[in-house]
Structure formats: structure tokens, C-alpha cells
C-alpha positions in Angstrom: -2.8 -21.7 -12.7 0.2 -19.4 -13.6 -1.7 -17.9 -16.5 -4.6 -17.0 -14.2 -2.1 -15.3 -11.8 -0.7 -13.4 -14.8 -4.2 -12.4 -16.0 -5.0 -11.2 -12.4 -1.8 -9.2 -12.3 -2.8 -7.6 -15.6 -6.3 -6.7 -14.3 -4.9 -5.2 -11.0 -2.2 -3.4 -12.9 -4.8 -1.8 -15.2 -6.7 -0.6 -12.2 -3.6 0.9 -10.6 -2.8 2.7 -13.9 -6.4 4.0 -14.1 -6.8 5.2 -10.5 -3.3 5.3 -9.0 -4.4 3.0 -6.2 -5.4 -0.6 -5.7 -2.1 -2.6 -5.9 -1.8 -4.3 -2.6 -5.4 -3.4 -1.7 -6.7 -5.7 -4.5 -3.8 -8.1 -5.1 -3.5 -9.6 -1.6 -7.2 -10.2 -1.0 -7.5 -11.6 -4.5 -4.8 -14.1 -3.8 -6.2 -15.0 -0.4 -10.0 -15.2 -1.2 -10.0 -16.2 -4.9 -6.9 -18.4 -5.3 -6.7 -19.7 -1.7 -3.1 -18.6 -1.2 -1.9 -18.8 2.4 -2.3 -15.2 3.8 1.3 -15.0 5.0 2.5 -16.1 1.5 0.1 -13.7 -0.2 1.3 -10.7 1.9 5.0 -11.6 1.6 4.8 -12.1 -2.2 2.8 -8.9 -2.7 5.3 -6.9 -0.6 8.2 -7.8 -2.9 5.9 -7.2 -5.9 5.2 -3.7 -4.6 8.9 -3.0 -4.0 9.8 -4.0 -7.5 7.0 -2.1 -9.3 7.3 1.0 -7.2 11.1 1.2 -7.6 10.6 2.2 -11.3 8.1 4.9 -10.2 10.6 6.2 -7.7 13.3 6.6 -10.3 10.8 8.4 -12.6 9.6 10.8 -9.9 13.1 11.4 -8.6 14.4 12.5 -12.1 11.6 15.0 -12.3 12.1 16.4 -8.8 8.8 15.1 -7.6 10.1 13.7 -4.3 10.4 15.6 -1.0 13.2 13.5 0.5 12.8 15.1 4.0 9.3 13.8 4.2 10.3 10.4 2.8 13.1 10.2 5.4 10.8 11.0 8.3 8.3 8.4 7.2 11.1 5.8 6.9 12.5 6.7 10.3 9.2 5.5 11.8 8.2 2.7 9.3 11.5 0.7 9.0 12.0 0.1 12.7 8.2 -0.6 13.1 8.4 -3.1 10.2 11.4 -4.8 11.8 9.6 -5.1 15.2 6.4 -6.4 13.6 8.4 -9.0 11.7 10.1 -10.1 15.0 6.7 -10.4 16.7 5.3 -12.5 13.8 8.4 -14.7 14.0 7.6 -15.4 17.7 4.0 -16.7 17.0 3.5 -20.4 17.0 4.7 -22.1 13.8 2.3 -24.5 12.0 -0.8 -23.0 13.7 -3.5 -20.7 12.3 -2.4 -17.8 14.5 -0.3 -16.0 11.9 -2.9 -16.5 9.2 -5.6 -15.1 11.5 -3.5 -12.1 12.5 -2.7 -11.3 8.8 -6.2 -11.8 7.6 -7.8 -9.5 10.2 -5.0 -7.0 9.8 -5.6 -7.1 6.0 -9.3 -6.5 6.5 -8.7 -3.5 8.8 -6.2 -2.0 6.4 -8.6 -2.4 3.5 -11.4 -0.6 5.4 -9.0 2.3 6.2 -7.9 2.5 2.6 -11.5 2.6 1.4 -12.2 5.5 3.8 -9.1 7.3 2.5 -10.3 6.9 -1.1 -13.8 8.1 -0.3 -13.0 11.0 2.0 -9.5 12.0 0.8 -10.7 15.2 -0.8 -12.6 16.3 2.2 -9.6 15.6 4.5 -7.4 17.7 2.2 -9.9 20.6 2.3 -10.1 20.4 6.1 -6.3 20.3 6.4 -5.8 23.3 4.1 -8.2 25.3 6.3 -6.3 24.5 9.4 -2.7 24.4 8.1 -1.6 27.1 10.6 -2.5 25.1 13.7 0.0 25.2 16.6 0.2 21.4 16.7 1.3 21.3 13.0 3.8 24.1 13.6 5.6 22.6 16.5 5.3 18.8 15.9 4.9 18.1 12.2 8.1 16.2 11.9 7.4 14.0 14.9 3.9 13.4 13.8 5.2 12.3 10.4 7.6 9.8 12.1 4.7 8.4 14.1 2.5 8.1 11.0 5.4 6.2 9.3 5.5 3.8 12.2 1.8 3.1 11.9 2.1 2.6 8.2 5.1 0.3 8.9 3.0 -2.0 11.1 0.0 -2.0 8.7 2.1 -2.7 5.6 4.1 -5.5 7.2 1.0 -7.3 8.4 -1.2 -6.7 5.4 0.9 -5.3 2.5 -1.8 -2.6 2.4 -1.4 1.1 3.4 1.6 2.4 1.5 -0.5 3.6 -1.3 -3.9 5.4 -0.9 -3.7 5.5 2.9 -0.2 7.0 2.9 -1.1 9.6 0.3 -4.3 10.6 2.2 -2.3 11.1 5.4 0.4 13.1 3.6 -2.2 15.3 2.0 -3.6 15.9 5.5 -0.2 16.7 7.1 1.2 18.7 4.2 -1.8 20.5 2.4 0.4 23.1 0.8 2.7 20.5 -0.9 1.8 19.9 -4.6 -0.1 16.6 -5.3 2.6 15.3 -7.5 5.2 15.7 -4.7 2.8 14.0 -2.3 2.5 11.0 -4.6 6.2 10.9 -5.4 7.3 11.1 -1.8 4.8 8.3 -0.8 6.0 6.1 -3.7 9.7 6.7 -2.7 8.9 5.8 0.9 7.0 2.6 -0.1 10.1 1.1 -1.8 12.3 0.6 1.3 9.4 -0.2 3.5 7.9 -3.0 1.2 11.4 -4.3 0.5 12.3 -4.6 4.2 8.9 -6.1 5.0 9.0 -8.4 2.0 12.5 -9.7 2.8 11.4 -10.3 6.3 8.5 -12.4 5.2 10.8 -14.3 2.9 13.0 -15.1 5.9 9.9 -16.4 7.6 9.1 -18.6 4.5 6.3 -16.4 3.2 7.3 -15.7 -0.4 6.3 -17.6 -3.5 8.8 -16.6 -6.2 7.0 -18.3 -9.2 3.8 -16.5 -8.1 5.7 -13.2 -7.9 7.1 -13.7 -11.5 3.6 -14.5 -12.8 2.1 -11.4 -11.2 4.8 -9.1 -12.6 4.4 -10.6 -16.1 0.8 -9.4 -16.2 0.9 -6.3 -14.1 3.6 -4.3 -15.9 1.7 -4.2 -19.2 -1.5 -3.7 -17.3 -0.2 -0.6 -15.5 1.0 0.8 -18.9 -2.4 0.2 -20.5 -4.3 1.7 -17.6 -2.2 4.8 -17.6 -2.8 5.2 -21.4 -6.6 5.2 -21.1 -6.9 6.8 -17.6 -7.8 10.2 -19.1 -10.8 8.7 -20.9 -12.5 7.2 -17.9 -14.2 9.2 -15.1 -11.9 8.7 -12.2 -14.4 9.5 -9.5 -16.6 6.6 -10.6 -13.7 4.2 -10.6 -12.6 5.3 -7.2 -16.1 4.9 -5.7 -16.4 1.4 -7.2 -12.9 0.5 -5.9 -13.7 1.8 -2.4 -17.0 -0.1 -2.3 -15.2 -3.3 -3.3 -12.6 -2.7 -0.6 -15.3 -2.2 2.0 -16.9 -5.5 1.1 -13.7 -7.4 1.0 -12.4 -5.8 4.2 -15.6 -6.5 6.1 -15.5 -10.2 5.0 -11.9 -10.5 6.3 -12.5 -8.7 9.6 -15.7 -10.4 10.5 -14.8 -13.9 9.1 
């Protein structure tokens, strides 16, 4: 089975390289629905997978000055405590029952539907935000709103391993329409590293990480990301994003209404 995990990691990595999204959005439901991995184990393993893969991206963005550390700090100020509280709540749920699996499965489905909406309507949200970037609410409370958004992302990511990518970028584009796209992406990637690391280590403490599975996924995904990045300019991105969003809607609906 390890080679199938590696092959899946390669496929998901290639999609990430092509579109910039799809890591947790595809990897976690793939593990749960196709391979039958326990939802808690799939989420915990994918969180550490995300922390490791995005750490390299953070270094690269940081060297090029593509990270707004004030935004990253505000997000983390909300997300890290929210992740810790969510982990504590999960630890209080009955052990050996289906409660944790049900919570994670439904949370995953909800996060996938939100991510699909972010992929489909991200550009319209950015256009709307750029037309209303002088609103009084944004002027007076932007920092506090960013912290609250970080807290929401912290809960979603800890429960589902989804939300730190496309959803986080869409929200940042909405909150900071004047910031360059590359800084939005860089700041979101930098925020995802401590969030997924804390959440992943928390799931490990709860017994929800499969290290051999993690190694197999990394073995395939790293070359997949490289290959996807190399050919991304030759593939129409809008078509890929629509296909990805449609896939996430189908998967998310199946998990929510199962």
C-alpha cells in the first residue's frame, strides 16, 4: 500500500504545483474516502505533512521579502490559541467511540465546501474588496478582524487540516486588497507553518499521526510539486481551478451529508 500512498502524494503534489491549492483539500479526503484511513489519523498526518512542505515555501518567500510579518503575526495570534482550545476539546471527547471521527468528517466536509467557494468566487471577492477598501470598519478594526479570522482558520484547520491554503488566501485578499498577490500568498504560507505544526503535534499527542504514511506521502509529493510548478504555465489555470472546485464540492457534500 505504501507505493499507492506515494503515487497519491505525487498526484496531489502535482495539482498543488499547477494551481497553488489542493494540498489538504485533496489529501485528507483522499486518505479517508479512498484508502479508508481513520479521519483523525488522516487529519493529524496531513497537518504535519503541510507543516513540513510549507516550511520550505516560507523560507523561499522570506528570502525574497514576500511575507508581511505583521499580517502573519495577527493571524497566528488568533489561530494558535484557537487550535490549542480545539485540540483540548477533541481530547475531552469519548475515546474509542465514533464521535471524534464524525466531528472531523463533518468538519472536513464543511471546510471543503468553503474552500470550493473561495476558489470559484475569489476573484469577485477581491474586486468587491478593492472597491470598498476605504470602509470605516476596515479602517478602525482591520487588525482585530484579522485576529478573529485567524481564530476561525485555527479551528477549521485543526479539525479538518483544510483552510490554511485557498481559504486563507481568499480572506486575506478580501481584507488587504491593496497588498500584492505574492505577499498575500507568502504571508498565508508563513502563517500555515506554525498553525499546522501546532495542530499536527496536538493530533500526534492524541494518537492521530501515522509516521510511515507521512513519509510515503512526502516521498511522492515533493517531486510532484516540482513537476506541477514546471508545467503550470502551459495549462489553463482557470479550467483546473474550476475542476478542482467541482471536485471539492462533491467530496465536501458527501462528507457533510453522509
